[in-house]
C-alpha positions as CSV (number, residue, x, y, z in Angstrom):
1,X,12.1,13.9,-15.0
2,X,10.1,10.8,-14.0
3,X,10.5,8.1,-11.3
4,X,11.8,5.7,-13.9
5,X,14.6,8.2,-14.8
6,X,15.7,8.2,-11.2
7,X,15.8,4.4,-11.0
8,X,12.6,4.2,-8.9
9,X,9.3,2.4,-9.4
10,X,5.9,2.2,-7.8
11,X,5.1,-1.2,-6.2
12,X,1.7,-2.3,-5.2
13,X,1.6,-4.3,-1.9
14,X,-1.6,-6.4,-2.0
15,X,-4.1,-6.2,0.8
16,X,-7.0,-8.5,1.8
17,X,-9.2,-6.3,4.0
18,X,-9.9,-2.6,4.8
19,X,-11.7,-1.4,7.9
20,X,-12.8,1.9,9.5
21,X,-12.5,2.3,13.3
22,X,-13.4,5.1,15.6
23,X,-11.2,6.0,18.5
24,X,-10.7,9.2,20.5
25,X,-12.9,11.3,18.2
26,X,-10.9,10.3,15.1
27,X,-11.6,7.8,12.3
28,X,-8.8,5.4,11.4
29,X,-8.4,3.6,8.1
30,X,-6.6,0.3,8.6
31,X,-5.8,-2.7,6.4
32,X,-4.7,-6.3,6.5
33,X,-2.1,-7.3,4.0
34,X,-1.3,-10.7,2.6
35,X,0.9,-12.3,5.3
36,X,4.7,-11.8,4.8
37,X,5.4,-13.1,8.3
38,X,3.5,-15.4,10.7
39,X,1.9,-12.6,12.8
40,X,0.8,-10.6,9.8
41,X,-2.3,-12.7,9.5
42,X,-3.8,-11.0,12.7
43,X,-2.2,-7.6,12.4
44,X,-4.0,-4.5,11.2
45,X,-1.8,-1.8,9.6
46,X,-2.6,2.0,9.9
47,X,-3.2,3.8,6.6
48,X,-4.5,7.2,7.7
49,X,-6.4,9.2,10.3
50,X,-9.3,11.5,9.6
51,X,-11.5,13.8,11.7
52,X,-14.5,13.4,9.4
53,X,-16.2,10.0,8.7
54,X,-16.8,10.9,5.0
55,X,-13.1,11.5,4.4
56,X,-12.2,8.2,6.1
57,X,-14.9,6.4,4.1
58,X,-13.6,7.8,0.8
59,X,-10.0,6.8,1.6
60,X,-11.1,3.3,2.6
61,X,-13.0,2.9,-0.7
62,X,-10.0,4.2,-2.7
63,X,-7.7,1.8,-0.9
64,X,-10.0,-1.2,-1.5
65,X,-10.4,-0.2,-5.2
66,X,-6.6,-0.1,-5.6
67,X,-6.3,-3.5,-4.2
68,X,-3.3,-2.5,-2.1
69,X,-0.9,0.1,-0.9
70,X,1.5,1.8,-3.2
71,X,5.1,2.3,-2.3
72,X,8.0,3.9,-4.1
73,X,11.1,1.6,-4.2
74,X,14.4,1.4,-6.1
75,X,14.1,-0.6,-9.3
76,X,15.3,-4.2,-9.3
77,X,18.5,-5.1,-11.0
78,X,18.0,-5.7,-14.7
79,X,20.2,-8.1,-16.7
80,X,21.0,-7.5,-20.3
81,X,22.1,-10.4,-22.4
82,X,24.7,-9.5,-25.1
83,X,24.6,-11.7,-28.2
84,X,28.1,-12.8,-29.2
85,X,28.9,-13.9,-32.7
């Protein structure tokens, strides 16, 4: 059984920047997304937390290569046209 069989799909939410920050002996991977709302242009969103710098660096590179965050959502409504004769 796949996601499609369950009426779900993977959606890519585009991002514009990824950063690593160190706080309280942990490494944080954060990203900025394309603004949906006014305050989104300044906000950094958390992606993950790592104890090791190398793990955080690999995650940041992966996130940047993907070009966004992936999210599982219900599929959009599909319309089917029926040809009448």
